[in-house]
C-alpha positions as CSV (number, residue, x, y, z in Angstrom):
1,M,0.1,0.0,0.0
2,S,1.3,3.5,-0.7
3,E,1.2,6.6,1.5
4,I,1.2,10.2,0.4
5,E,4.2,12.2,2.0
6,P,3.6,15.9,1.7
7,P,6.6,18.0,1.5
8,R,7.9,19.4,4.8
9,K,10.0,22.3,3.7
10,R,10.0,24.5,0.6
11,A,12.1,27.5,-0.6
12,C,11.2,30.3,-3.3
13,E,13.5,30.1,-6.2
14,R,13.0,34.0,-6.6
15,C,13.6,35.6,-3.5
16,G,14.8,32.9,-1.2
17,R,11.9,32.7,1.4
18,Q,12.1,29.3,3.3
19,E,9.3,27.7,5.0
20,V,8.5,24.6,7.1
21,W,5.4,22.8,7.6
22,D,4.0,23.2,11.1
23,G,1.7,20.2,11.6
24,D,0.3,21.4,15.0
25,R,-1.2,24.3,13.5
26,D,-1.4,23.0,9.6
27,V,0.3,26.0,8.2
28,W,3.5,26.9,6.5
29,R,5.8,28.9,8.6
30,A,8.9,31.0,7.8
31,L,12.1,29.0,8.6
32,E,14.3,30.5,11.4
33,T,18.1,30.2,11.1
34,D,20.1,31.6,14.2
35,G,17.1,33.7,15.0
36,D,16.8,35.2,11.6
37,R,13.4,34.3,9.7
38,R,13.9,33.6,6.1
39,L,11.2,36.0,4.7
40,G,12.3,36.7,1.3
41,Q,10.4,39.7,-0.4
42,A,6.9,40.5,0.6
43,H,5.6,41.1,-2.8
44,C,7.2,38.2,-4.5
45,L,4.9,35.7,-6.6
46,H,6.7,32.7,-4.9
47,E,8.1,30.0,-7.2
48,W,8.5,27.1,-4.8
49,D,11.0,24.5,-5.3
50,I,8.6,21.5,-5.3
51,N,8.6,20.5,-8.9
52,G,8.3,17.4,-11.1
53,T,11.3,15.7,-9.4
54,Y,9.4,15.7,-6.1
55,S,7.2,12.4,-5.6
56,P,4.6,12.6,-2.8
57,I,4.1,8.9,-3.1
58,A,5.9,6.8,-0.5
59,E,5.9,3.0,-1.1
60,G,5.2,1.0,2.0
């Protein structure tokens, strides 16, 4: 049986914003590294790095 494995992190290829999935709140949150949030640009139309090479299906 196969299971769906959603992505846990993503990054914008245009502005560098980085996000991680917060399963407790069911939202994407900006990644923090050494106290700095990776926000990118406020008005960017984000191009996430999740593309055809990512497979959400985990064989089990």
